[in-house]
N, CA, C, O and the ligand as a Tripos MOL2 file, in Angstrom:
@<TRIPOS>MOLECULE
protein
  313   311    79     0     0
PROTEIN
NO_CHARGES

@<TRIPOS>ATOM
      1 N          97.4580  177.5390  177.2540 N.3       1 MET1
      2 CA         96.4080  176.9060  176.5080 C.3       1 MET1
      3 C          96.6790  176.7860  175.0710 C.2       1 MET1
      4 O          96.8640  177.8510  174.4830 O.2       1 MET1
      5 N          96.7400  175.6820  174.3760 N.am      2 PRO2
      6 CA         97.0060  175.5640  173.0320 C.3       2 PRO2
      7 C          95.7460  175.9450  172.2860 C.2       2 PRO2
      8 O          94.6500  175.7750  172.8210 O.2       2 PRO2
      9 N          95.8640  176.4770  171.0170 N.am      3 THR3
     10 CA         94.7910  176.7460  170.3200 C.3       3 THR3
     11 C          94.3140  175.5070  169.4690 C.2       3 THR3
     12 O          95.1550  174.9280  168.7810 O.2       3 THR3
     13 N          93.0660  175.0920  169.4790 N.am      4 ILE4
     14 CA         92.6490  173.8880  168.9680 C.3       4 ILE4
     15 C          91.6310  174.2310  167.8340 C.2       4 ILE4
     16 O          90.5800  174.8250  168.0780 O.2       4 ILE4
     17 N          92.0040  173.8170  166.5520 N.am      5 VAL5
     18 CA         91.0610  174.0950  165.4250 C.3       5 VAL5
     19 C          90.5500  172.7840  164.9240 C.2       5 VAL5
     20 O          91.1450  171.7450  165.2090 O.2       5 VAL5
     21 N          89.5550  172.7890  164.2450 N.am      6 ASN6
     22 CA         89.0970  171.4260  163.6300 C.3       6 ASN6
     23 C          89.5230  171.3510  162.1560 C.2       6 ASN6
     24 O          89.3540  172.2590  161.3410 O.2       6 ASN6
     25 N          90.1110  170.1250  161.9020 N.am      7 CYS7
     26 CA         90.5570  169.9020  160.4950 C.3       7 CYS7
     27 C          89.4470  170.0750  159.5500 C.2       7 CYS7
     28 O          88.4510  169.3680  159.7000 O.2       7 CYS7
     29 N          89.4990  170.9460  158.5780 N.am      8 PRO8
     30 CA         88.4490  171.1480  157.5950 C.3       8 PRO8
     31 C          88.0540  169.8600  156.8250 C.2       8 PRO8
     32 O          86.9630  169.7890  156.2590 O.2       8 PRO8
     33 N          88.8930  168.9090  156.8110 N.am      9 THR9
     34 CA         88.5990  167.7000  155.8860 C.3       9 THR9
     35 C          88.0160  166.6710  156.8110 C.2       9 THR9
     36 O          86.9360  166.1610  156.5120 O.2       9 THR9
     37 N          88.6720  166.3100  157.9600 N.am     10 CYS10
     38 CA         88.0850  165.1500  158.7210 C.3      10 CYS10
     39 C          87.6040  165.6050  159.9100 C.2      10 CYS10
     40 O          87.1780  164.7520  160.6890 O.2      10 CYS10
     41 N          87.5710  166.8510  160.2600 N.am     11 LYS11
     42 CA         86.9590  167.3870  161.5790 C.3      11 LYS11
     43 C          87.6540  166.9920  162.7470 C.2      11 LYS11
     44 O          87.1340  167.1850  163.8460 O.2      11 LYS11
     45 N          88.8340  166.4310  162.6360 N.am     12 ASN12
     46 CA         89.5430  166.0810  163.9190 C.3      12 ASN12
     47 C          90.1080  167.3160  164.5570 C.2      12 ASN12
     48 O          90.3170  168.3420  163.9110 O.2      12 ASN12
     49 N          90.3480  167.1940  165.8330 N.am     13 GLN13
     50 CA         90.8840  168.5620  166.5010 C.3      13 GLN13
     51 C          92.4050  168.5860  166.1870 C.2      13 GLN13
     52 O          93.0900  167.5670  166.2780 O.2      13 GLN13
     53 N          92.8610  169.6890  165.8460 N.am     14 VAL14
     54 CA         94.2430  169.9320  165.5280 C.3      14 VAL14
     55 C          94.8630  171.0240  166.4130 C.2      14 VAL14
     56 O          94.2800  172.1000  166.5480 O.2      14 VAL14
     57 N          95.9350  170.7900  166.9650 N.am     15 GLU15
     58 CA         96.5680  171.9120  167.7390 C.3      15 GLU15
     59 C          97.3500  172.7940  166.8290 C.2      15 GLU15
     60 O          98.2430  172.4320  166.0640 O.2      15 GLU15
     61 N          96.8940  174.0050  167.0140 N.am     16 TRP16
     62 CA         97.5900  175.1150  166.0830 C.3      16 TRP16
     63 C          98.8790  175.5230  166.6200 C.2      16 TRP16
     64 O          98.9950  176.3370  167.5370 O.2      16 TRP16
     65 N          99.8830  174.9190  166.0070 N.am     17 LYS17
     66 CA        101.3020  175.3990  166.4280 C.3      17 LYS17
     67 C         102.2260  175.2530  165.2880 C.2      17 LYS17
     68 O         101.9910  174.5200  164.3280 O.2      17 LYS17
     69 N         103.3070  175.9910  165.4290 N.am     18 THR18
     70 CA        104.2080  176.2310  164.3590 C.3      18 THR18
     71 C         104.7540  174.9050  163.7330 C.2      18 THR18
     72 O         104.9410  174.8330  162.5180 O.2      18 THR18
     73 N         104.9810  173.9640  164.4880 N.am     19 GLU19
     74 CA        105.5470  172.6510  164.0950 C.3      19 GLU19
     75 C         104.5690  172.0680  163.1720 C.2      19 GLU19
     76 O         104.9770  171.3460  162.2620 O.2      19 GLU19
     77 N         103.2920  172.3150  163.3170 N.am     20 ASN20
     78 CA        102.2140  171.6080  162.4580 C.3      20 ASN20
     79 C         102.1510  172.3910  161.1670 C.2      20 ASN20
     80 O         101.4310  173.3850  161.0690 O.2      20 ASN20
     81 N         102.9640  171.9110  160.0950 N.am     21 GLN21
     82 CA        103.0040  172.6970  158.8500 C.3      21 GLN21
     83 C         101.8080  172.4880  158.0160 C.2      21 GLN21
     84 O         101.7160  173.0970  156.9500 O.2      21 GLN21
     85 N         100.8910  171.6890  158.4030 N.am     22 PHE22
     86 CA         99.5680  171.3250  157.7050 C.3      22 PHE22
     87 C          98.4430  172.0040  158.2030 C.2      22 PHE22
     88 O          97.3540  171.9160  157.6340 O.2      22 PHE22
     89 N          98.6350  172.7540  159.3350 N.am     23 ARG23
     90 CA         97.5480  173.3860  160.0010 C.3      23 ARG23
     91 C          96.7030  174.3140  158.9600 C.2      23 ARG23
     92 O          97.4280  174.9420  158.1880 O.2      23 ARG23
     93 N          95.4580  174.4910  158.8180 N.am     24 PRO24
     94 CA         94.6530  173.9950  159.9750 C.3      24 PRO24
     95 C          94.1820  172.4820  159.8030 C.2      24 PRO24
     96 O          93.2710  172.0130  160.4850 O.2      24 PRO24
     97 N          94.8420  171.7910  158.8830 N.am     25 PHE25
     98 CA         94.6180  170.4240  158.7160 C.3      25 PHE25
     99 C          95.3520  169.5610  159.6540 C.2      25 PHE25
    100 O          96.3770  170.0070  160.1710 O.2      25 PHE25
    101 N          94.9230  168.3250  159.9420 N.am     26 CYS26
    102 CA         95.6040  167.4350  160.8670 C.3      26 CYS26
    103 C          96.8610  166.7760  160.2350 C.2      26 CYS26
    104 O          97.8160  166.3830  160.9050 O.2      26 CYS26
    105 N          96.7760  166.6970  158.9450 N.am     27 SER27
    106 CA         97.8180  165.9220  158.1870 C.3      27 SER27
    107 C          97.9360  166.3530  156.7770 C.2      27 SER27
    108 O          97.0590  167.0170  156.2250 O.2      27 SER27
    109 N          99.0350  165.9660  156.1940 N.am     28 LYS28
    110 CA         99.2630  166.2480  154.7770 C.3      28 LYS28
    111 C          98.0990  165.6810  153.9420 C.2      28 LYS28
    112 O          97.6030  166.2800  152.9880 O.2      28 LYS28
    113 N          97.7220  164.5110  154.3720 N.am     29 ARG29
    114 CA         96.6830  163.8330  153.5980 C.3      29 ARG29
    115 C          95.3950  164.6830  153.5210 C.2      29 ARG29
    116 O          94.7620  164.8160  152.4740 O.2      29 ARG29
    117 N          95.0600  165.2310  154.6590 N.am     30 CYS30
    118 CA         93.8130  165.9780  154.6870 C.3      30 CYS30
    119 C          93.9800  167.3350  153.9380 C.2      30 CYS30
    120 O          93.0590  167.8360  153.2940 O.2      30 CYS30
    121 N          95.1300  167.8600  154.0550 N.am     31 GLN31
    122 CA         95.5030  169.0650  153.3520 C.3      31 GLN31
    123 C          95.3550  168.7450  151.8010 C.2      31 GLN31
    124 O          94.7040  169.5200  151.1000 O.2      31 GLN31
    125 N          95.9090  167.6910  151.2920 N.am     32 LEU32
    126 CA         95.8820  167.5070  149.8950 C.3      32 LEU32
    127 C          94.3690  167.0620  149.4470 C.2      32 LEU32
    128 O          93.9830  167.3840  148.3240 O.2      32 LEU32
    129 N          93.6040  166.4000  150.2310 N.am     33 ILE33
    130 CA         92.3630  166.0980  149.8630 C.3      33 ILE33
    131 C          91.5220  167.3690  149.7350 C.2      33 ILE33
    132 O          90.7280  167.4950  148.8020 O.2      33 ILE33
    133 N          91.6910  168.3060  150.6630 N.am     34 ASP34
    134 CA         90.9350  169.5600  150.4940 C.3      34 ASP34
    135 C          91.3120  170.1830  149.1930 C.2      34 ASP34
    136 O          90.4420  170.5510  148.4040 O.2      34 ASP34
    137 N          92.5620  170.3090  148.9510 N.am     35 LEU35
    138 CA         93.1080  170.9600  147.6980 C.3      35 LEU35
    139 C          92.5440  170.1160  146.5150 C.2      35 LEU35
    140 O          92.2310  170.7320  145.4970 O.2      35 LEU35
    141 N          92.3860  168.7680  146.5550 N.am     36 GLY36
    142 CA         91.9290  167.9820  145.5590 C.3      36 GLY36
    143 C          90.4820  168.2750  145.2160 C.2      36 GLY36
    144 O          90.0850  168.2780  144.0510 O.2      36 GLY36
    145 N          89.6850  168.5290  146.2870 N.am     37 GLU37
    146 CA         88.3450  168.9450  145.9790 C.3      37 GLU37
    147 C          88.2550  170.2600  145.3310 C.2      37 GLU37
    148 O          87.4340  170.4750  144.4400 O.2      37 GLU37
    149 N          89.1030  171.1670  145.7710 N.am     38 TRP38
    150 CA         89.0940  172.4460  145.0760 C.3      38 TRP38
    151 C          89.4890  172.3430  143.6130 C.2      38 TRP38
    152 O          88.9040  172.9980  142.7510 O.2      38 TRP38
    153 N          90.5290  171.4810  143.3350 N.am     39 ALA39
    154 CA         90.9470  171.3820  141.9630 C.3      39 ALA39
    155 C          89.7710  170.5740  141.1250 C.2      39 ALA39
    156 O          89.5960  170.7930  139.9270 O.2      39 ALA39
    157 N          89.0720  169.7260  141.7890 N.am     40 GLU40
    158 CA         88.0410  169.0130  141.0420 C.3      40 GLU40
    159 C          86.9690  170.1110  140.6870 C.2      40 GLU40
    160 O          86.4190  170.0650  139.5870 O.2      40 GLU40
    161 N          86.6880  171.0180  141.5240 N.am     41 GLU41
    162 CA         85.5990  172.0300  141.1950 C.3      41 GLU41
    163 C          86.0470  172.7030  139.9550 C.2      41 GLU41
    164 O          85.2150  172.8900  139.0680 O.2      41 GLU41
    165 N          87.3730  173.1190  139.7840 N.am     42 ASN42
    166 CA         87.8310  173.7210  138.6330 C.3      42 ASN42
    167 C          87.7150  172.9040  137.4760 C.2      42 ASN42
    168 O          87.3820  173.3660  136.3840 O.2      42 ASN42
    169 N          88.0160  171.5340  137.7040 N.am     43 HIS43
    170 CA         87.8480  170.6360  136.5360 C.3      43 HIS43
    171 C          86.4250  170.5540  136.0190 C.2      43 HIS43
    172 O          86.2260  170.3540  134.8200 O.2      43 HIS43
    173 N          85.4840  170.6930  136.8320 N.am     44 LYS44
    174 CA         84.0160  170.5290  136.3680 C.3      44 LYS44
    175 C          83.8020  171.8290  135.5000 C.2      44 LYS44
    176 O          83.0280  171.7450  134.5460 O.2      44 LYS44
    177 N          84.3390  172.8430  135.7260 N.am     45 ILE45
    178 CA         84.1120  173.9650  134.8780 C.3      45 ILE45
    179 C          84.6820  173.8370  133.4460 C.2      45 ILE45
    180 O          84.0110  173.9840  132.4250 O.2      45 ILE45
    181 N          86.1250  173.5180  133.4980 N.am     46 SER46
    182 CA         86.8860  173.4680  132.2300 C.3      46 SER46
    183 C          86.6550  172.0490  131.4940 C.2      46 SER46
    184 O          86.5270  171.9750  130.2720 O.2      46 SER46
    185 N          86.6150  170.9960  132.3010 N.am     47 GLN47
    186 CA         86.4620  169.6020  131.6200 C.3      47 GLN47
    187 C          85.4230  168.8730  132.2790 C.2      47 GLN47
    188 O          85.7240  168.0190  133.1140 O.2      47 GLN47
    189 N          84.1550  169.1360  131.9740 N.am     48 PRO48
    190 CA         83.1260  168.4310  132.5260 C.3      48 PRO48
    191 C          83.0710  166.9560  132.5300 C.2      48 PRO48
    192 O          82.4590  166.3600  133.4170 O.2      48 PRO48
    193 N          83.7230  166.3060  131.5150 N.am     49 MET49
    194 CA         83.6740  164.8880  131.4620 C.3      49 MET49
    195 C          84.8480  164.2030  132.1620 C.2      49 MET49
    196 O          85.1220  163.0350  131.8850 O.2      49 MET49
    197 N          85.4930  164.8460  132.9930 N.am     50 GLN50
    198 CA         86.6170  164.2460  133.7570 C.3      50 GLN50
    199 C          86.1010  162.9660  134.4750 C.2      50 GLN50
    200 O          84.9570  162.8820  134.9200 O.2      50 GLN50
    201 N          86.9750  162.0330  134.5510 N.am     51 SER51
    202 CA         86.5470  160.7660  135.2930 C.3      51 SER51
    203 C          86.4270  160.9640  136.8840 C.2      51 SER51
    204 O          86.9230  161.9580  137.4160 O.2      51 SER51
    205 N          85.8420  160.1150  137.5220 N.am     52 ASN52
    206 CA         85.7260  160.3160  138.9060 C.3      52 ASN52
    207 C          86.6440  159.3870  139.6980 C.2      52 ASN52
    208 O          86.2860  158.9120  140.7760 O.2      52 ASN52
    209 N          87.7590  159.1530  139.1830 N.am     53 GLU53
    210 CA         88.8310  158.3270  139.7770 C.3      53 GLU53
    211 C          89.2400  159.0180  141.1150 C.2      53 GLU53
    212 O          89.3380  160.2420  141.2030 O.2      53 GLU53
    213 N          89.4750  158.1510  142.1640 N.am     54 PRO54
    214 CA         89.9970  158.8180  143.3820 C.3      54 PRO54
    215 C          91.4720  159.2270  143.1240 C.2      54 PRO54
    216 O          92.1670  158.7980  142.2030 O.2      54 PRO54
    217 N          91.8430  160.1180  144.0690 N.am     55 LEU55
    218 CA         93.1940  160.6230  143.9190 C.3      55 LEU55
    219 C          94.2130  159.4370  144.0550 C.2      55 LEU55
    220 O          94.0230  158.5230  144.8570 O.2      55 LEU55
    221 N          95.2990  159.5040  143.2320 N.am     56 ASN56
    222 CA         96.3590  158.5410  143.4790 C.3      56 ASN56
    223 C          97.5180  159.2980  143.8820 C.2      56 ASN56
    224 O          97.5800  160.5280  143.9030 O.2      56 ASN56
    225 N          98.5200  158.4160  144.2310 N.am     57 GLU57
    226 CA         99.8230  159.1560  144.6280 C.3      57 GLU57
    227 C         100.3440  160.1900  143.6610 C.2      57 GLU57
    228 O         100.8070  161.2610  144.0530 O.2      57 GLU57
    229 N         100.2620  159.8590  142.4310 N.am     58 GLU58
    230 CA        100.8870  160.7800  141.4500 C.3      58 GLU58
    231 C         100.1050  162.1480  141.4620 C.2      58 GLU58
    232 O         100.7340  163.2040  141.4130 O.2      58 GLU58
    233 N          98.7720  162.1240  141.5240 N.am     59 MET59
    234 CA         98.0030  163.3090  141.5190 C.3      59 MET59
    235 C          98.2300  164.0340  142.8410 C.2      59 MET59
    236 O          98.2800  165.2640  142.8480 O.2      59 MET59
    237 N          98.3640  163.3480  143.9240 N.am     60 LEU60
    238 CA         98.6360  164.0310  145.1120 C.3      60 LEU60
    239 C         100.0130  164.8270  145.1880 C.2      60 LEU60
    240 O         100.1100  165.9140  145.7590 O.2      60 LEU60
    241 N         101.0460  164.1880  144.5670 N.am     61 ASP61
    242 CA        102.3150  164.7590  144.4500 C.3      61 ASP61
    243 C         102.2850  166.0190  143.5350 C.2      61 ASP61
    244 O         103.0110  166.9850  143.7720 O.2      61 ASP61
    245 N         101.4580  165.9830  142.5230 N.am     62 ALA62
    246 CA        101.3440  167.0340  141.5780 C.3      62 ALA62
    247 C         100.5340  168.2250  142.3610 C.2      62 ALA62
    248 O         100.8840  169.4030  142.3070 O.2      62 ALA62
    249 N          99.5060  167.7920  143.0270 N.am     63 LEU63
    250 CA         98.6890  168.8100  143.7090 C.3      63 LEU63
    251 C          99.4950  169.4910  144.9120 C.2      63 LEU63
    252 O          99.2880  170.6500  145.2700 O.2      63 LEU63
    253 N         100.4490  168.6290  145.5010 N.am     64 GLU64
    254 CA        101.2790  169.1660  146.5520 C.3      64 GLU64
    255 C         102.1300  170.2350  145.9550 C.2      64 GLU64
    256 O         102.2340  171.3250  146.5170 O.2      64 GLU64
    257 N         102.7290  169.9680  144.8580 N.am     65 ASP65
    258 CA        103.6980  170.8950  144.1330 C.3      65 ASP65
    259 C         102.9510  172.2490  143.8900 C.2      65 ASP65
    260 O         103.4360  173.3560  144.1180 O.2      65 ASP65
    261 N         101.6780  171.9970  143.3850 N.am     66 GLU66
    262 CA        100.9440  173.2830  142.8940 C.3      66 GLU66
    263 C         100.5220  173.9630  144.1960 C.2      66 GLU66
    264 O         100.5650  175.1920  144.2420 O.2      66 GLU66
    265 N         100.1230  173.2740  145.2410 N.am     67 PHE67
    266 CA         99.7160  173.9390  146.4680 C.3      67 PHE67
    267 C         100.8560  174.7400  147.0280 C.2      67 PHE67
    268 O         100.6650  175.8750  147.4630 O.2      67 PHE67
    269 N         101.9360  174.2200  147.0260 N.am     68 LEU68
    270 CA        103.1970  174.8960  147.5990 C.3      68 LEU68
    271 C         103.5530  176.1200  146.8000 C.2      68 LEU68
    272 O         104.0090  177.1260  147.3440 O.2      68 LEU68
    273 N         103.3550  176.0360  145.5870 N.am     69 GLN69
    274 CA        103.5950  177.2040  144.6950 C.3      69 GLN69
    275 C         102.6940  178.3530  144.8540 C.2      69 GLN69
    276 O         103.0950  179.5090  144.7180 O.2      69 GLN69
    277 N         101.3880  178.0240  145.1630 N.am     70 HIS70
    278 CA        100.4530  179.0580  145.1450 C.3      70 HIS70
    279 C         100.0600  179.4810  146.6140 C.2      70 HIS70
    280 O          99.3020  180.4340  146.7920 O.2      70 HIS70
    281 N         100.5940  178.7460  147.6780 N.am     71 ASN71
    282 CA        100.1830  179.1040  148.9750 C.3      71 ASN71
    283 C         101.3780  179.3080  149.9540 C.2      71 ASN71
    284 O         101.4720  178.7370  151.0410 O.2      71 ASN71
    285 N         102.3020  180.2110  149.4260 N.am     72 LYS72
    286 CA        103.4430  180.4900  150.1920 C.3      72 LYS72
    287 C         103.0020  181.2060  151.5560 C.2      72 LYS72
    288 O         103.6990  181.1440  152.5690 O.2      72 LYS72
    289 N         101.9700  181.7860  151.5020 N.am     73 PHE73
    290 CA        101.4860  182.4520  152.7970 C.3      73 PHE73
    291 C         101.2580  181.4730  153.8990 C.2      73 PHE73
    292 O         101.1700  181.8450  155.0690 O.2      73 PHE73
    293 N         101.1590  180.1800  153.5220 N.am     74 PHE74
    294 CA        101.0020  179.1780  154.5880 C.3      74 PHE74
    295 C         102.2280  179.1330  155.4980 C.2      74 PHE74
    296 O         102.1550  178.8020  156.6820 O.2      74 PHE74
    297 N         103.3650  179.4850  154.8770 N.am     75 VAL75
    298 CA        104.4760  179.5240  155.7620 C.3      75 VAL75
    299 C         104.7170  180.7510  156.6230 C.2      75 VAL75
    300 O         104.9740  181.8510  156.1340 O.2      75 VAL75
    301 N         104.6330  180.5360  157.8130 N.am     76 GLU76
    302 CA        104.6860  181.8300  158.7140 C.3      76 GLU76
    303 C         106.1570  182.1290  158.9510 C.2      76 GLU76
    304 O         106.9940  181.2510  159.1610 O.2      76 GLU76
    305 N         106.4130  183.4270  158.9030 N.am     77 PRO77
    306 CA        107.8460  183.8180  159.2840 C.3      77 PRO77
    307 C         108.0530  183.5140  160.8170 C.2      77 PRO77
    308 O         107.1510  183.7170  161.6300 O.2      77 PRO77
    309 N         109.1690  183.0660  161.1340 N.am     78 GLU78
    310 CA        109.6020  182.8070  162.5250 C.3      78 GLU78
    311 C         109.9940  184.1380  163.1300 C.2      78 GLU78
    312 O         110.3940  184.1940  164.2930 O.2      78 GLU78
    313 ZN         92.1440  165.8400  159.0590 Zn       79 ZN79
@<TRIPOS>BOND
     1     1     2 1
     2     2     3 1
     3     3     4 2
     4     3     5 am
     5     5     6 1
     6     6     7 1
     7     7     8 2
     8     7     9 am
     9     9    10 1
    10    10    11 1
    11    11    12 2
    12    11    13 am
    13    13    14 1
    14    14    15 1
    15    15    16 2
    16    15    17 am
    17    17    18 1
    18    18    19 1
    19    19    20 2
    20    19    21 am
    21    21    22 1
    22    22    23 1
    23    23    24 2
    24    23    25 am
    25    25    26 1
    26    26    27 1
    27    27    28 2
    28    27    29 am
    29    29    30 1
    30    30    31 1
    31    31    32 2
    32    31    33 am
    33    33    34 1
    34    34    35 1
    35    35    36 2
    36    35    37 am
    37    37    38 1
    38    38    39 1
    39    39    40 2
    40    39    41 am
    41    41    42 1
    42    42    43 1
    43    43    44 2
    44    43    45 am
    45    45    46 1
    46    46    47 1
    47    47    48 2
    48    47    49 am
    49    49    50 1
    50    50    51 1
    51    51    52 2
    52    51    53 am
    53    53    54 1
    54    54    55 1
    55    55    56 2
    56    55    57 am
    57    57    58 1
    58    58    59 1
    59    59    60 2
    60    59    61 am
    61    61    62 1
    62    62    63 1
    63    63    64 2
    64    63    65 am
    65    65    66 1
    66    66    67 1
    67    67    68 2
    68    67    69 am
    69    69    70 1
    70    70    71 1
    71    71    72 2
    72    71    73 am
    73    73    74 1
    74    74    75 1
    75    75    76 2
    76    75    77 am
    77    77    78 1
    78    78    79 1
    79    79    80 2
    80    79    81 am
    81    81    82 1
    82    82    83 1
    83    83    84 2
    84    83    85 am
    85    85    86 1
    86    86    87 1
    87    87    88 2
    88    87    89 am
    89    89    90 1
    90    90    91 1
    91    91    92 2
    92    91    93 am
    93    93    94 1
    94    94    95 1
    95    95    96 2
    96    95    97 am
    97    97    98 1
    98    98    99 1
    99    99   100 2
   100    99   101 am
   101   101   102 1
   102   102   103 1
   103   103   104 2
   104   103   105 am
   105   105   106 1
   106   106   107 1
   107   107   108 2
   108   107   109 am
   109   109   110 1
   110   110   111 1
   111   111   112 2
   112   111   113 am
   113   113   114 1
   114   114   115 1
   115   115   116 2
   116   115   117 am
   117   117   118 1
   118   118   119 1
   119   119   120 2
   120   119   121 am
   121   121   122 1
   122   122   123 1
   123   123   124 2
   124   123   125 am
   125   125   126 1
   126   126   127 1
   127   127   128 2
   128   127   129 am
   129   129   130 1
   130   130   131 1
   131   131   132 2
   132   131   133 am
   133   133   134 1
   134   134   135 1
   135   135   136 2
   136   135   137 am
   137   137   138 1
   138   138   139 1
   139   139   140 2
   140   139   141 am
   141   141   142 1
   142   142   143 1
   143   143   144 2
   144   143   145 am
   145   145   146 1
   146   146   147 1
   147   147   148 2
   148   147   149 am
   149   149   150 1
   150   150   151 1
   151   151   152 2
   152   151   153 am
   153   153   154 1
   154   154   155 1
   155   155   156 2
   156   155   157 am
   157   157   158 1
   158   158   159 1
   159   159   160 2
   160   159   161 am
   161   161   162 1
   162   162   163 1
   163   163   164 2
   164   163   165 am
   165   165   166 1
   166   166   167 1
   167   167   168 2
   168   167   169 am
   169   169   170 1
   170   170   171 1
   171   171   172 2
   172   171   173 am
   173   173   174 1
   174   174   175 1
   175   175   176 2
   176   175   177 am
   177   177   178 1
   178   178   179 1
   179   179   180 2
   180   179   181 am
   181   181   182 1
   182   182   183 1
   183   183   184 2
   184   183   185 am
   185   185   186 1
   186   186   187 1
   187   187   188 2
   188   187   189 am
   189   189   190 1
   190   190   191 1
   191   191   192 2
   192   191   193 am
   193   193   194 1
   194   194   195 1
   195   195   196 2
   196   195   197 am
   197   197   198 1
   198   198   199 1
   199   199   200 2
   200   199   201 am
   201   201   202 1
   202   202   203 1
   203   203   204 2
   204   203   205 am
   205   205   206 1
   206   206   207 1
   207   207   208 2
   208   207   209 am
   209   209   210 1
   210   210   211 1
   211   211   212 2
   212   211   213 am
   213   213   214 1
   214   214   215 1
   215   215   216 2
   216   215   217 am
   217   217   218 1
   218   218   219 1
   219   219   220 2
   220   219   221 am
   221   221   222 1
   222   222   223 1
   223   223   224 2
   224   223   225 am
   225   225   226 1
   226   226   227 1
   227   227   228 2
   228   227   229 am
   229   229   230 1
   230   230   231 1
   231   231   232 2
   232   231   233 am
   233   233   234 1
   234   234   235 1
   235   235   236 2
   236   235   237 am
   237   237   238 1
   238   238   239 1
   239   239   240 2
   240   239   241 am
   241   241   242 1
   242   242   243 1
   243   243   244 2
   244   243   245 am
   245   245   246 1
   246   246   247 1
   247   247   248 2
   248   247   249 am
   249   249   250 1
   250   250   251 1
   251   251   252 2
   252   251   253 am
   253   253   254 1
   254   254   255 1
   255   255   256 2
   256   255   257 am
   257   257   258 1
   258   258   259 1
   259   259   260 2
   260   259   261 am
   261   261   262 1
   262   262   263 1
   263   263   264 2
   264   263   265 am
   265   265   266 1
   266   266   267 1
   267   267   268 2
   268   267   269 am
   269   269   270 1
   270   270   271 1
   271   271   272 2
   272   271   273 am
   273   273   274 1
   274   274   275 1
   275   275   276 2
   276   275   277 am
   277   277   278 1
   278   278   279 1
   279   279   280 2
   280   279   281 am
   281   281   282 1
   282   282   283 1
   283   283   284 2
   284   283   285 am
   285   285   286 1
   286   286   287 1
   287   287   288 2
   288   287   289 am
   289   289   290 1
   290   290   291 1
   291   291   292 2
   292   291   293 am
   293   293   294 1
   294   294   295 1
   295   295   296 2
   296   295   297 am
   297   297   298 1
   298   298   299 1
   299   299   300 2
   300   299   301 am
   301   301   302 1
   302   302   303 1
   303   303   304 2
   304   303   305 am
   305   305   306 1
   306   306   307 1
   307   307   308 2
   308   307   309 am
   309   309   310 1
   310   310   311 1
   311   311   312 2
@<TRIPOS>SUBSTRUCTURE
     1 MET1         2 RESIDUE 1 A MET
     2 PRO2         6 RESIDUE 1 A PRO
     3 THR3        10 RESIDUE 1 A THR
     4 ILE4        14 RESIDUE 1 A ILE
     5 VAL5        18 RESIDUE 1 A VAL
     6 ASN6        22 RESIDUE 1 A ASN
     7 CYS7        26 RESIDUE 1 A CYS
     8 PRO8        30 RESIDUE 1 A PRO
     9 THR9        34 RESIDUE 1 A THR
    10 CYS10       38 RESIDUE 1 A CYS
    11 LYS11       42 RESIDUE 1 A LYS
    12 ASN12       46 RESIDUE 1 A ASN
    13 GLN13       50 RESIDUE 1 A GLN
    14 VAL14       54 RESIDUE 1 A VAL
    15 GLU15       58 RESIDUE 1 A GLU
    16 TRP16       62 RESIDUE 1 A TRP
    17 LYS17       66 RESIDUE 1 A LYS
    18 THR18       70 RESIDUE 1 A THR
    19 GLU19       74 RESIDUE 1 A GLU
    20 ASN20       78 RESIDUE 1 A ASN
    21 GLN21       82 RESIDUE 1 A GLN
    22 PHE22       86 RESIDUE 1 A PHE
    23 ARG23       90 RESIDUE 1 A ARG
    24 PRO24       94 RESIDUE 1 A PRO
    25 PHE25       98 RESIDUE 1 A PHE
    26 CYS26      102 RESIDUE 1 A CYS
    27 SER27      106 RESIDUE 1 A SER
    28 LYS28      110 RESIDUE 1 A LYS
    29 ARG29      114 RESIDUE 1 A ARG
    30 CYS30      118 RESIDUE 1 A CYS
    31 GLN31      122 RESIDUE 1 A GLN
    32 LEU32      126 RESIDUE 1 A LEU
    33 ILE33      130 RESIDUE 1 A ILE
    34 ASP34      134 RESIDUE 1 A ASP
    35 LEU35      138 RESIDUE 1 A LEU
    36 GLY36      142 RESIDUE 1 A GLY
    37 GLU37      146 RESIDUE 1 A GLU
    38 TRP38      150 RESIDUE 1 A TRP
    39 ALA39      154 RESIDUE 1 A ALA
    40 GLU40      158 RESIDUE 1 A GLU
    41 GLU41      162 RESIDUE 1 A GLU
    42 ASN42      166 RESIDUE 1 A ASN
    43 HIS43      170 RESIDUE 1 A HIS
    44 LYS44      174 RESIDUE 1 A LYS
    45 ILE45      178 RESIDUE 1 A ILE
    46 SER46      182 RESIDUE 1 A SER
    47 GLN47      186 RESIDUE 1 A GLN
    48 PRO48      190 RESIDUE 1 A PRO
    49 MET49      194 RESIDUE 1 A MET
    50 GLN50      198 RESIDUE 1 A GLN
    51 SER51      202 RESIDUE 1 A SER
    52 ASN52      206 RESIDUE 1 A ASN
    53 GLU53      210 RESIDUE 1 A GLU
    54 PRO54      214 RESIDUE 1 A PRO
    55 LEU55      218 RESIDUE 1 A LEU
    56 ASN56      222 RESIDUE 1 A ASN
    57 GLU57      226 RESIDUE 1 A GLU
    58 GLU58      230 RESIDUE 1 A GLU
    59 MET59      234 RESIDUE 1 A MET
    60 LEU60      238 RESIDUE 1 A LEU
    61 ASP61      242 RESIDUE 1 A ASP
    62 ALA62      246 RESIDUE 1 A ALA
    63 LEU63      250 RESIDUE 1 A LEU
    64 GLU64      254 RESIDUE 1 A GLU
    65 ASP65      258 RESIDUE 1 A ASP
    66 GLU66      262 RESIDUE 1 A GLU
    67 PHE67      266 RESIDUE 1 A PHE
    68 LEU68      270 RESIDUE 1 A LEU
    69 GLN69      274 RESIDUE 1 A GLN
    70 HIS70      278 RESIDUE 1 A HIS
    71 ASN71      282 RESIDUE 1 A ASN
    72 LYS72      286 RESIDUE 1 A LYS
    73 PHE73      290 RESIDUE 1 A PHE
    74 PHE74      294 RESIDUE 1 A PHE
    75 VAL75      298 RESIDUE 1 A VAL
    76 GLU76      302 RESIDUE 1 A GLU
    77 PRO77      306 RESIDUE 1 A PRO
    78 GLU78      310 RESIDUE 1 A GLU
    79 ZN79       313 GROUP 0 **** ****
């Protein structure tokens, strides 16, 4: 029986398996959206007048880099 979790971003069911590097998210997109919301919270504290522009590709790339740097625990040892 596979372990099924709900994607925190879109609530889709996600199979929890080693091949899914974005778990518990269903996709890279959902993972980055979740991180983006987290980063946005920080922005509200330090820079209250930030614009409300949606995430663009450049921002997603930057967030991905930051995420990977700070979340090495996401990589499970084989
Ligand atoms: Zn999702």
